[in-house]
C-alpha positions in Angstrom: 1.7 -40.9 62.1 3.8 -39.8 59.3 2.4 -39.4 55.8 3.1 -41.7 52.8 6.2 -40.7 51.0 6.7 -40.8 47.2 9.3 -43.6 47.6 6.7 -45.9 49.1 5.6 -46.6 45.6 8.6 -48.8 45.1 7.7 -50.0 41.6 9.0 -46.6 40.3 12.6 -48.0 40.9 13.0 -50.5 38.1 16.2 -52.2 37.0 17.2 -51.6 33.4 17.9 -54.4 30.9 21.7 -54.2 31.4 21.2 -54.6 35.2 18.7 -57.5 34.8 21.2 -59.3 32.5 24.1 -58.7 34.9 22.1 -59.8 38.0 20.7 -63.0 36.3 24.1 -63.9 34.7 26.0 -63.6 38.0 23.4 -64.8 40.6 24.3 -68.2 42.0 20.8 -69.3 42.8 17.1 -68.4 42.5 13.9 -69.4 44.2 11.6 -71.3 41.7 8.0 -71.2 42.9 4.9 -73.1 41.8 1.5 -74.1 43.1 0.6 -77.5 44.5 -2.5 -79.5 43.5 -4.3 -78.3 46.7 -3.4 -74.6 46.0 -0.4 -74.1 48.2 2.5 -71.9 46.9 5.8 -73.6 47.3 9.4 -72.7 46.3 12.8 -74.3 46.2 16.2 -72.8 45.7 17.9 -73.8 42.4 21.1 -73.1 40.7 20.3 -71.8 37.3 21.5 -70.4 34.0 20.2 -67.2 32.3 20.2 -67.9 28.6 18.2 -66.6 25.6 16.1 -64.4 27.9 15.0 -67.3 30.0 15.7 -69.0 33.3 16.9 -72.6 33.0 17.2 -75.0 36.0 17.4 -78.8 36.5 15.8 -81.3 38.8 14.9 -85.0 38.9 11.8 -85.7 36.9 10.2 -87.5 39.8 10.0 -84.4 42.0 6.6 -83.0 42.9 7.4 -79.7 41.3 7.7 -81.3 37.8 4.2 -82.9 38.1 2.9 -79.5 39.4 4.6 -77.5 36.5 3.3 -80.0 33.9 -0.2 -79.6 35.4 0.0 -75.8 35.7 3.0 -74.2 34.1 2.4 -70.8 35.8 5.3 -70.2 38.1 7.6 -67.5 39.4 11.3 -67.0 39.9 12.9 -64.7 42.5 16.5 -63.6 42.4 18.1 -61.3 45.0 21.3 -59.3 44.3 22.5 -60.7 47.6 23.5 -63.9 45.8 25.2 -61.9 43.0 27.8 -59.5 44.5 29.8 -59.5 41.2 26.8 -58.2 39.3 27.2 -54.6 40.5 23.4 -54.5 41.1 21.6 -53.8 44.3 18.0 -55.0 44.3 15.9 -58.0 43.2 13.9 -59.5 40.4 10.7 -61.4 40.3 9.7 -63.1 37.1 6.1 -64.3 36.6 6.5 -67.0 33.9 5.5 -70.2 32.3 7.5 -73.4 32.7 8.4 -75.7 29.9 9.9 -79.1 31.0 12.5 -80.5 28.6 13.9 -84.0 28.4 15.6 -83.9 25.0 19.3 -84.6 24.6 20.1 -81.3 22.8 18.8 -79.2 25.7 20.6 -81.4 28.3 23.9 -81.1 26.5 24.1 -77.3 26.3 22.5 -76.8 29.7 24.6 -79.2 31.7 27.8 -77.7 30.2 26.6 -74.1 30.9 25.6 -74.8 34.5 28.8 -76.7 35.2 30.9 -73.8 33.8 28.9 -71.3 35.9 29.5 -73.4 39.1 33.2 -73.9 38.3 34.3 -70.9 36.3 38.1 -71.4 37.0 38.3 -75.1 37.1 37.6 -76.9 33.8 38.2 -80.4 35.3 35.7 -79.7 38.1 33.2 -78.3 35.6 33.5 -81.5 33.4 33.1 -83.7 36.5 29.9 -81.8 37.5 28.6 -81.9 34.0 28.9 -85.7 34.0 27.3 -86.0 37.4 24.3 -83.9 36.2 23.7 -86.2 33.2 21.2 -88.6 34.7 18.3 -90.3 32.9 16.0 -89.0 35.6 17.0 -85.4 35.3 14.8 -82.9 33.4 15.4 -79.2 32.5 12.9 -76.5 33.5 12.8 -73.5 31.2 10.9 -70.5 32.6 9.6 -68.1 29.9 9.1 -64.6 31.4 5.6 -63.2 31.2 5.9 -60.3 33.6 8.9 -58.6 35.3 8.9 -57.1 38.7 12.2 -55.5 39.5 13.6 -53.3 42.2 16.7 -51.1 42.1 17.8 -50.6 45.7 20.3 -48.0 44.6 17.6 -45.8 43.0 15.5 -46.2 46.1 18.4 -45.1 48.3 19.2 -42.1 46.1 15.5 -41.1 46.1 15.3 -41.4 49.8 18.3 -39.1 50.1 16.8 -36.7 47.6 19.4 -37.2 44.9 17.7 -39.3 42.3 16.8 -37.3 39.1 13.1 -37.7 38.2 14.0 -39.1 34.7 15.6 -42.2 36.4 12.2 -43.2 37.9 10.0 -45.6 36.0 6.3 -45.6 35.7 4.5 -47.1 38.6 3.1 -50.6 38.3 -0.6 -51.2 39.0 0.1 -52.0 42.6 1.3 -48.4 43.1 -0.7 -46.6 40.4 -4.1 -48.2 41.3 -4.0 -50.1 44.5 -1.9 -47.6 46.6 -4.4 -44.7 46.1 -7.3 -47.0 47.0 -5.5 -48.2 50.2 -4.6 -44.7 51.2 -8.3 -43.7 50.8 -9.5 -46.7 52.7 -7.2 -45.8 55.6 -8.0 -42.1 55.5 -4.5 -41.1 54.5 -4.2 -38.1 52.2 
């Protein structure tokens, strides 16, 4: 069996803020995850807008996820760079956050327009038609306020694996690598 390598502590490959903004601005969709009343984790793919440091998505107010998020606003959002080729980022982002459900006209007006433009960046007529289609009295907006970030820069990981990543480009390990990894190695008898 081979030994554990430094790069197995993957939390040391964080994305920087510029990469986070680029990935979240260009990604076409995310997985929004919540917990059901009986404790099951569930997620659904959503189109979204990254605005004011928050994730914004829309759904019919009658959906189970809205009841769940109103009951327990703790949620997560996962975004892969695979859905954002124009971002120039390789990797992924997980956001642990708290959801706020909006039904006010002001939020709906700016959000529907922003989502419609994102979905139709070169076709203003299609964007306007989509914006009008979104505007339903049943629809609500979910705002996810980040509480914790878990990011992964696959390019840094690749460079480190190849031995070409300067040490100053690594980030500090998160608790999973700083605390849990050593305990797991000890438990398994790996030095």
